[in-house]
Legacy VTK file of the C-alpha trace (Angstrom):
# vtk DataFile Version 3.0
C-alpha trace
ASCII
DATASET POLYDATA
POINTS 149 float
4.811 45.665 10.882
7.253 43.312 10.578
6.475 40.244 8.437
6.226 36.854 9.975
7.121 33.421 8.719
3.374 32.488 8.437
2.673 35.293 6.156
5.322 33.995 3.432
5.254 30.210 4.100
3.654 27.903 1.639
0.533 25.806 3.591
0.105 22.683 1.212
3.369 21.189 2.288
4.444 17.835 0.497
5.711 15.663 3.161
6.695 11.952 3.835
6.589 9.575 6.427
9.658 8.193 7.724
9.284 4.640 6.940
8.765 5.818 3.121
11.053 3.855 0.444
13.663 5.844 -1.253
11.992 4.952 -4.481
8.926 6.587 -3.640
10.752 9.830 -2.438
12.480 10.035 -5.560
9.214 9.878 -7.684
7.772 12.241 -5.447
10.451 15.015 -5.993
10.998 14.553 -9.904
6.946 14.768 -10.051
6.659 17.600 -8.112
9.889 19.260 -9.494
11.089 19.796 -5.699
14.636 19.572 -4.325
13.377 18.359 -0.534
10.407 17.504 1.701
9.688 17.699 5.295
9.631 13.965 6.801
6.832 13.823 9.804
5.887 11.226 12.096
2.220 10.171 12.983
1.740 13.144 15.142
2.737 15.707 12.116
5.859 16.463 14.187
9.000 17.161 11.723
11.544 14.392 12.514
14.025 15.047 9.601
14.417 16.421 6.032
15.334 14.595 2.954
16.833 16.392 -0.186
18.099 15.382 -3.388
21.393 15.421 -1.538
20.433 13.084 0.857
19.128 10.599 -1.769
22.630 10.708 -3.625
23.972 9.041 -0.245
26.744 11.827 0.169
28.440 11.579 3.492
25.971 9.074 5.030
26.663 5.849 6.666
24.720 4.087 4.090
27.365 2.630 1.984
25.366 1.788 -1.532
27.751 1.463 -4.804
27.157 4.418 -6.905
26.287 2.636 -9.857
25.150 5.190 -12.293
28.691 6.908 -13.087
30.119 3.085 -13.288
26.980 1.901 -15.052
28.908 0.346 -18.278
31.929 -1.327 -15.964
29.640 -2.284 -13.605
27.528 -4.649 -15.542
30.370 -5.841 -17.349
31.806 -6.784 -13.795
28.869 -8.520 -12.590
26.008 -10.330 -14.004
22.871 -8.459 -14.751
20.792 -10.188 -12.364
23.324 -9.272 -9.365
23.189 -5.425 -10.704
19.173 -5.576 -10.894
19.399 -7.131 -7.016
21.557 -4.085 -6.120
19.270 -1.502 -7.409
16.284 -3.218 -6.070
18.343 -3.452 -2.738
18.757 0.354 -3.021
15.245 1.404 -3.896
14.006 -0.440 -0.818
16.074 1.820 1.688
13.589 3.755 3.920
13.702 7.660 4.366
14.892 7.423 8.071
18.198 5.757 6.767
19.141 8.756 4.789
16.963 12.175 6.161
18.830 14.805 7.585
18.741 15.245 11.137
17.878 17.397 13.347
16.041 19.688 11.634
16.435 23.330 11.444
12.743 24.584 11.758
10.969 28.104 12.634
7.912 29.134 14.376
4.914 30.483 12.640
5.507 33.595 14.677
9.532 34.160 13.874
9.948 37.482 11.724
10.852 36.962 8.070
14.166 38.682 8.663
15.425 36.075 11.311
14.332 33.188 8.848
16.283 34.557 5.971
19.399 35.276 8.175
19.086 31.878 9.379
18.635 30.073 5.826
21.596 32.193 4.864
23.966 31.006 7.607
23.212 27.503 7.208
23.041 27.542 3.705
19.721 25.744 3.376
17.127 25.926 0.692
13.752 25.282 2.730
13.027 25.484 6.313
9.690 23.594 8.090
7.360 26.218 9.950
6.053 24.806 13.057
3.458 25.697 15.537
4.187 25.972 19.468
3.131 22.539 19.796
5.803 21.317 17.262
3.043 20.557 14.676
3.895 21.172 10.698
2.018 24.154 9.487
3.854 25.140 6.574
7.360 25.791 4.884
9.774 28.493 3.725
11.459 27.941 0.527
14.197 30.665 -1.109
11.258 31.331 -3.832
8.659 31.976 -1.166
10.923 34.886 0.211
11.797 36.073 -3.288
8.095 36.405 -4.019
7.682 38.829 -1.048
10.750 40.862 -1.854
LINES 1 150
149 0 1 2 3 4 5 6 7 8 9 10 11 12 13 14 15 16 17 18 19 20 21 22 23 24 25 26 27 28 29 30 31 32 33 34 35 36 37 38 39 40 41 42 43 44 45 46 47 48 49 50 51 52 53 54 55 56 57 58 59 60 61 62 63 64 65 66 67 68 69 70 71 72 73 74 75 76 77 78 79 80 81 82 83 84 85 86 87 88 89 90 91 92 93 94 95 96 97 98 99 100 101 102 103 104 105 106 107 108 109 110 111 112 113 114 115 116 117 118 119 120 121 122 123 124 125 126 127 128 129 130 131 132 133 134 135 136 137 138 139 140 141 142 143 144 145 146 147 148
C-alpha cells in the first residue's frame, strides 16, 4: 500500500495569521527552532507561507535598509534615535507584507512519492497538507520524509 501525505505529516502545525507582526513571527521561529510557518486566515485556510528567507526581505517589494551588515557605519551616519525608529518600523511590518504566495500545498490523500517529487522539483523545505475543503490539516517537512524512509 502506498503511503499518503496524511501518514507522515505533522498534525500539530505552528501557524500565524496574516496580520501578525514580523517581530512576533521572528520570535516564534527562533523559539521553536523552525525555519518557516504556514500563514492562515480566520477560516484555517492557507493563504501564504513565511520563511526565514522572507524575513530577510530577499526579492520582495518591501525595501527595508539592511541594517545588520551596516550596523557600525549606519549608526555613525545617522542618529541612534533615527536608527531605533527604523528598527521599530521594520518590526511593525505584517506577515502579509513579506509572505510567499501562492502556496504550494498537497492533499491528505496525495501519495508521499508525489509530495517528495514536488518538494524536490520546487526546492521547498516544507509543504502544508490540506483537506478537500482547503483547510489546513498538517505539514510535511523534509525531516518528516526522512523519518519514514
